[in-house]
C-alpha atoms as one frame of an Amber mdcrd trajectory, in Angstrom:
protein
   0.000   0.000   0.000   1.408   3.400  -0.985   1.671   6.322   1.447  -1.133
   8.086  -0.418  -3.379   5.023  -0.184  -2.636   4.657   3.522  -3.498   8.326
   4.101  -6.773   7.909   2.216  -7.602   4.755   4.212  -7.240   6.713   7.453
  -8.890   9.907   6.251 -11.948   8.149   4.876 -12.030   5.204   7.300 -11.912
   3.140   4.141 -12.613  -0.398   5.385 -14.571  -1.950   2.509 -17.150  -4.529
   3.615 -16.404  -8.093   2.468 -19.203  -9.412   0.231 -19.668 -12.466   2.447
 -20.199 -10.288   5.537 -22.693  -8.048   3.712 -24.693 -11.112   2.666 -24.691
 -12.460   6.246 -25.975  -9.140   7.549 -28.793  -9.014   5.005 -29.792 -12.640
   5.693 -30.036 -11.736   9.375 -32.225  -8.724   8.596 -34.559 -10.906   6.514
 -34.694 -13.449   9.353 -35.773 -10.712  11.790 -38.728  -9.881   9.531 -37.421
  -6.698   7.928 -39.039  -5.936   4.561 -38.143  -2.430   3.345 -39.775  -0.610
   0.461 -36.690   1.567  -0.011 -33.009   1.136   0.791 -30.386   3.855   1.204
 -26.654   3.388   1.616 -25.111   6.855   2.193 -21.471   5.673   1.899 -21.757
   2.705  -0.433 -18.086   2.244  -1.359 -17.653  -0.661  -3.776 -21.265  -1.762
  -3.371 -21.106  -4.909  -1.217 -24.191  -3.912   0.776 -26.070  -2.708  -2.303
 -25.491  -6.066  -3.993 -26.498  -8.037  -0.878 -29.587  -5.849  -0.316 -30.847
  -6.258  -3.870 -30.721 -10.041  -3.486 -32.153 -10.118   0.046 -34.972  -7.604
  -0.556 -36.180  -8.101  -4.150 -39.460  -6.286  -3.410 -37.767  -2.989  -2.554
 -39.054  -0.373  -4.999 -36.216   2.142  -4.595 -32.523   1.523  -3.883 -30.091
   4.439  -3.651 -26.321   4.463  -3.081 -23.970   7.420  -2.754 -20.220   7.749
  -2.293 -17.688  10.538  -2.700 -15.107   8.296  -4.437 -15.772   8.312  -8.234
 -13.899   5.031  -8.733 -16.044   3.280  -6.118 -19.190   4.801  -7.596 -18.323
   3.331 -10.982 -17.829  -0.127  -9.430 -21.171   0.127  -7.609 -22.961   1.329
 -10.742 -21.825  -1.802 -12.561 -23.191  -3.945  -9.694 -26.686  -2.383  -9.886
 -26.749  -1.981 -13.682 -29.341  -4.740 -14.168 -31.694  -3.404 -11.487 -33.887
  -0.604 -12.856 -35.013   0.415  -9.369 -31.439   0.985  -8.166 -29.261   4.060
  -8.666 -25.754   5.029  -7.511 -24.233   8.490  -7.761 -21.372  10.600  -6.448
 -22.108  12.508  -3.293 -20.214  13.777  -0.256 -22.100  12.769   2.897 -21.380
  16.155   4.456 -22.755  18.110   1.471 -25.645  16.038   0.101 -29.123  17.650
   0.575 -30.400  14.598   2.429 -33.897  15.915   3.108 -34.497  16.106  -0.630
 -33.049  12.621  -1.204 -35.153  11.131   1.584 -38.382  12.725   0.375 -38.331
  10.331  -2.599 -37.839   7.183  -0.511 -41.044   5.420   0.620 -41.491   3.717
   3.994 -40.465   1.312   5.342 -36.985   2.762   4.783 -33.789   0.838   5.490
 -30.568   2.820   5.979 -27.725   0.336   5.675 -23.956   0.401   5.421 -20.529
   0.705   6.929 -19.641   4.362   7.660 -15.980   5.403   8.220 -14.157   3.952
  11.228 -11.997   6.967  12.035 -11.963   9.880  14.487 -11.918  13.572  13.652
  -8.518  13.835  15.379  -7.017  11.165  13.118  -8.324  12.907  10.012  -7.120
  16.288  11.244  -3.640  14.988  12.021  -3.238  14.093   8.339  -4.566  17.423
   7.160  -7.631  15.658   5.793 -10.902  17.370   4.922 -13.339  14.453   5.264
 -15.025  16.065   8.269 -18.362  17.605   9.196 -18.373  21.271  10.124 -16.233
  21.511  13.255 -18.440  21.316  16.320 -18.201  20.250  19.939 -20.885  17.575
  19.576 -22.054  17.426  23.188 -21.258  20.956  24.333 -18.206  19.951  26.374
 -16.470  22.781  28.181 -13.112  23.513  29.736 -10.897  20.604  30.693 -13.144
  17.952  29.082 -12.829  19.538  25.658  -9.115  20.222  26.078  -8.194  16.707
  27.171  -9.931  14.877  24.355 -13.514  14.126  25.315 -14.619  16.341  22.423
 -12.869  13.996  19.965 -15.412  11.802  18.167 -15.744   9.131  15.525 -16.827
  10.419  12.136 -19.320   7.535  11.992 -20.928   8.789  15.199 -21.753  12.097
  13.558 -23.042  10.305  10.439 -25.183   7.853  12.383 -26.728  10.617  14.463
 -27.756  12.177  11.161 -29.106   8.852   9.897 -31.227   8.440  13.022 -32.528
  11.967  12.508 -33.649  10.986   8.988 -35.707   8.145  10.432 -37.484  10.171
  13.131 -41.244  10.006  12.611 -40.907   7.325   9.917 -41.311   3.568   9.756
 -37.919   2.091   9.073 -34.657   0.710  10.320 -30.946   1.402  10.417 -28.491
  -1.506  10.089 -24.836  -0.472  10.188 -21.414  -1.852  11.001 -19.578   0.293
  13.534 -17.459   0.284  16.674 -19.408  -1.048  19.656 -18.681   2.117  21.638
 -20.151   4.182  18.795 -23.261   1.975  18.717 -23.891   2.639  22.410 -23.367
   6.383  21.960 -25.863   6.446  19.095 -28.474   4.606  21.129 -27.910   6.825
  24.166 -28.192   9.914  21.975 -31.411   8.627  20.400 -32.962   7.469  23.676
 -32.157  10.862  25.205 -33.988  12.556  22.320 -36.978  10.253  22.921 -36.634
   8.859  19.402 -39.473   6.429  18.674 -37.444   3.234  18.695 -39.316  -0.046
  18.455 -36.314  -2.316  19.079 -32.521  -2.216  19.157 -29.952  -4.985  18.883
 -26.192  -5.306  18.690 -24.554  -8.316  17.031 -20.849  -8.602  17.736 -18.455
  -9.181  14.825 -14.771 -10.051  14.678 -13.359  -6.789  13.306  -9.814  -8.131
  13.049 -10.952 -11.100  11.002 -13.224  -9.014   8.774 -11.242  -5.772   8.447
  -7.851  -6.260  10.115  -8.914  -3.681  12.739  -8.209  -4.287  16.443 -11.416
  -2.777  17.811 -14.643  -4.034  19.340 -17.156  -3.851  16.522 -20.718  -4.857
  15.816 -23.748  -4.711  13.600 -26.186  -2.199  15.090 -29.830  -2.760  14.103
 -32.404  -0.164  15.185 -36.048  -0.380  14.144 -38.248   2.717  14.377 -42.002
   3.065  14.434 -44.079   6.095  15.488 -45.550   5.508  18.936 -42.828   3.094
  20.060 -40.553   3.867  22.998 -38.040   1.275  24.150 -34.808   2.136  25.951
 -33.211  -1.336  26.008 -30.852  -3.045  23.582 -30.224  -6.790  23.274 -26.644
  -7.921  22.677 -25.876 -11.037  20.624 -22.440 -12.631  20.533 -22.454 -13.316
  16.763 -24.543 -12.670  13.668 -25.809 -16.242  13.980 -26.868 -16.079  17.642
 -30.587 -16.539  18.253 -30.611 -15.646  21.964 -29.142 -12.432  23.420 -26.227
 -12.863  25.830 -26.963  -9.606  27.648 -28.949  -6.393  27.575 -28.116  -2.765
  28.281 -30.243   0.343  28.292 -30.991   3.795  29.614 -32.393   4.418  33.080
 -33.149   7.862  34.527 -31.152   9.442  31.720 -28.136   7.167  32.312 -26.600
   4.478  30.132 -26.427   1.280  32.180 -24.728  -2.013  31.337 -27.170  -4.200
  33.288 -30.632  -2.612  33.608 -31.989  -5.397  35.820 -29.181  -5.034  38.383
 -29.271  -1.252  38.184 -33.033  -1.146  38.788 -32.422  -3.063  42.024 -29.455
  -0.958  43.178 -30.368   2.513  41.888 -30.720   3.782  45.475 -26.894   3.713
  45.689 -26.548   6.155  42.770 -26.002   9.836  43.460 -24.819  12.637  41.179
 -22.555  15.476  42.276 -20.268  13.543  44.621 -16.496  13.977  44.776 -14.020
  11.970  46.828 -12.398   9.890  44.092  -9.662  11.805  42.282  -7.233  11.207
  39.472  -3.530  10.881  40.239  -0.825  13.337  39.213  -0.473  14.302  35.541
   2.854  15.746  34.391   3.390  14.405  30.814   7.170  14.212  31.080   8.443
  11.108  32.845  11.987  11.766  31.644  12.144  14.893  33.820   9.668  14.338
  36.663  10.129  10.615  37.435  13.256   9.048  38.972  14.601   5.650  39.789
  17.004   5.287  42.698  20.374   3.543  42.727  22.413   3.408  45.920  20.478
   6.358  47.293  21.020   8.512  44.181  18.114   9.694  42.013  18.401   8.975
  38.277  15.991  10.641  35.849  14.656   9.219  32.586  17.546  10.789  30.685
  20.044   8.785  32.715  21.223  11.847  34.651  22.046  11.906  38.357  19.766
  14.346  40.146  20.403  16.139  43.430  17.390  18.133  44.636  15.603  18.874
  47.924  14.073  15.771  49.530  10.822  17.507  50.464   9.749  17.822  46.805
  10.367  14.149  45.950   7.780  11.457  46.763   7.469   7.698  46.176   5.307
   6.960  43.118   2.879   4.168  42.195   1.656   3.500  38.666  -1.312   1.413
  37.539   0.657  -1.822  37.269   2.050  -1.292  40.769  -1.434  -0.767  42.216
  -2.897  -3.832  40.489  -0.054  -6.115  41.537   0.263  -4.736  45.062   3.858
  -3.623  44.599   5.772  -1.154  46.706   6.982   2.038  45.000   9.876   1.528
  42.595   9.960   5.109  41.306   9.915   8.630  42.713   8.292  11.800  41.407
   9.080  15.487  41.700   6.090  17.518  42.926   6.795  21.210  42.129   3.578
  22.543  43.694   1.073  20.967  46.059  -2.205  22.438  44.821  -3.532  24.102
  41.700  -3.626  27.415  43.585   0.088  27.199  44.386   2.618  28.115  41.686
   5.746  26.133  40.819   7.491  29.508  40.590   7.696  29.423  44.408  10.299
  26.662  44.049  12.983  29.235  43.321  12.666  30.384  46.917  11.826  27.206
  48.865  13.643  24.542  46.779  16.335  26.263  44.668  18.003  23.001  43.584
  14.711  21.659  42.231  14.078  25.002  40.526  17.456  24.922  38.805  16.887
  21.286  37.792  13.553  22.089  36.129  14.999  25.236  34.564  17.798  23.176
  33.012  15.170  20.942  31.349  12.743  23.659  30.327  13.361  22.849  26.656
  11.682  19.454  27.237   8.923  20.704  29.533   7.981  23.563  27.228   7.213
  20.979  24.519   4.576  19.120  26.506   1.810  18.719  23.958  -1.384  19.105
  25.960  -3.032  22.521  25.762  -3.863  22.325  29.486  -0.359  23.638  30.228
  -0.562  26.693  27.972  -2.047  29.149  30.473  -0.320  27.705  33.523   3.044
  28.786  34.963   6.091  26.861  33.677   6.689  23.397  35.192   3.046  23.037
  36.276   1.472  19.642  36.857  -2.202  18.644  37.121  -4.217  16.337  39.374
  -2.480  17.722  42.437  -4.058  18.820  45.696  -4.075  18.056  49.433  -5.729
  14.731  48.617  -2.637  13.676  46.638  -0.377  13.759  49.686  -2.529  12.153
  52.378  -0.718   9.324  54.131  -3.494   6.799  53.503  -5.556   6.172  50.382
  -7.628   3.547  48.650  -6.558   3.298  45.011  -7.574   1.580  41.786  -6.023
   1.404  38.337  -7.819   3.112  35.475  -6.012   1.019  32.871  -6.754  -2.514
  34.028 -10.277  -3.720  33.385 -11.160  -5.018  36.820 -12.581  -3.625  40.043
  -9.465  -4.310  42.090  -8.841  -1.849  44.909  -5.691  -1.491  47.011  -4.938
   0.108  50.356  -2.006   2.514  50.023  -0.139   3.637  53.138   3.030   5.684
  53.697   6.437   4.498  52.504   9.398   5.237  54.788   7.335   7.923  56.490
   6.380   9.657  53.230   2.943   9.737  51.551   2.813   7.836  48.273   1.751
   9.691  45.112  -0.208   7.969  42.322   0.127   8.778  38.635  -2.738   9.874
  36.401  -3.590   6.341  35.275  -4.891   5.700  38.813  -7.766   6.953  40.941
  -7.597   7.496  44.680  -9.822   8.292  47.642  -7.894  10.146  50.383  -8.117
   8.946  53.983  -7.067  10.711  57.179  -6.021   7.542  58.985  -5.379   3.851
  58.552  -8.734   3.201  60.259 -10.522   5.231  57.586  -8.594   3.383  54.893
  -9.664   0.012  56.328 -13.344   1.000  56.473 -13.345   2.469  52.962 -11.616
  -0.622  51.567 -14.236  -2.857  53.210 -17.055  -0.790  51.707 -15.764  -0.552
  48.133 -14.765  -4.213  47.935 -18.154  -5.412  49.198 -20.210  -7.550  46.823
 -22.927  -4.862  46.838 -20.511  -2.162  45.629 -19.068  -4.495  42.993 -22.514
  -5.378  41.684 -23.556  -1.727  41.608 -20.515  -0.549  39.656 -20.724  -3.584
  37.359 -24.273  -2.580  36.413 -22.810   0.640  34.967 -19.537  -0.561  33.436
 -19.080  -1.480  29.780 -15.886  -3.503  29.971 -15.123  -3.203  26.252 -14.670
   0.563  26.626 -11.137   1.847  26.233 -11.029   3.041  29.851 -14.111   1.687
  31.652 -13.119   2.773  35.169 -13.127   6.541  35.718 -13.388   8.951  38.631
 -16.847   9.899  37.385 -17.980   6.279  37.620 -16.456   5.730  41.060 -18.005
   8.910  42.421 -21.626   7.972  41.712 -21.593   5.337  44.481 -23.086   6.949
  47.596 -20.961   5.723  50.513 -23.574   6.799  53.047 -26.295   4.700  51.392
 -23.866   1.794  50.984 -22.677   1.864  54.604 -26.236   2.015  55.951 -27.349
  -0.887  53.745 -24.373  -2.979  54.917 -25.003  -1.982  58.558 -21.592  -0.263
  58.651 -22.822   3.265  59.421 -20.151   4.254  61.940 -18.517   7.618  62.736
 -15.663   6.672  60.404 -18.070   5.821  57.570 -19.831   9.128  58.186 -16.557
  11.066  57.796 -15.878   9.280  54.516 -19.378  10.069  53.284 -18.931  13.737
  54.219 -15.760  13.866  52.182 -17.722  12.739  49.120 -19.697  15.973  49.257
 -16.953  18.450  50.104 -13.877  18.420  52.258 -15.127  18.814  55.851 -17.178
  21.854  54.871 -20.192  23.083  56.786 -22.219  22.507  53.635 -21.253  18.829
  53.684 -22.254  18.588  57.335 -25.644  20.121  56.566 -26.136  17.774  53.624
 -25.359  14.778  55.834 -27.928  15.930  58.393 -30.503  16.305  55.618 -29.688
  12.823  54.306 -30.134  11.316  57.760 -33.462  13.097  58.213 -34.712  11.232
  55.142 -34.042   7.933  56.864
């Protein structure tokens, strides 16, 4: 494959559907009772789905295919040449007047296909133009937009549009996409109260079919005015006849196990804090040290001599999961986001000179979160980072495995930004918190919300929706220590937290 072809494959998410897979999908749709009058494939490529659809649905009166690649359009036109009710033409998804196209397609309408498997960031990095008008799809603000949550799959944007086309009509959408995208589309549609009659996901082997190492599926959504389901059945293969699981939306939330969530919803509470991310610095070569014979060595292989009170033992995700003691150390230039690393020049001049000597590296840290901060700033730092006792969990490993973290040689241990932590004021608090979060009730609650095939299923946001007060009372562990932990979920020992706890208790 030439460099130009590789660039096009990324820019356009050009994973052409194998003919065999397209036929299997259409056979499945026939088996489920689908019988469309019109069929639309908005990104038809070389026509595998058009060919399969024409054979599977011979009674369809109108079949339309569009693609922006003239070569692919020519291939598809040859495939449909003997079908007078089928037409293929050139058209850029982001420029086609879809309302006019759709007005000529009778119900039931089937939108079918395999939209691009690529993110807007990947296209942008190649200088590509195969993008919708630049938008922040879900109105993300501040740190969420800056750190990547505003990045999205091109197919997600396209499939939202496709669902919009079907609103108020009788029809269906059957598309190949990443499983995470399928869930986002359903959540988006359920949130808009789209009149969905049924939804199903059929898992496919994306590596076998496309050479892509992602979780992928066939998403089938049927729409009918007056319908309103917010559940989706999940099948392990295209040939499965019984769903292996079901997910859905409850109280505006996407849940992995609706049945379990319905039973444990009393443990859910928005607006809690407590769980925090570890320290983010984005330059291990400068900030992180190993130690040999009592001497600090940075990632550049240099010996480092700086003040001891700015260096702390460090745990990473793998250390937390495997219960290891710290093997690395980290330089903490400031201890809260209100404090400036510029103060180091006065209170830790050796550390200041060390960072100054590596400013060429630190100034190149890519994330835009550093742009308006003083030089040498880090993120995810606060009083909670340096408490002597914590309960921690890895955000990289896909399991609910918590660890108690205590001091090392009299120093508090710092966790990196791949971990999440809940600060404790004493070993007793740490023991109680560990007992609560490792209880079978907590595990079942979190499991009802977690989609394990997500890239990073465990997040601070997920951990923080478990109400420790409700959990402790249910487990008959409502002690003064548990109360202090529950207060910390609302705000750090504030009067407001105390008042909120009193209000909670008054409700029973």
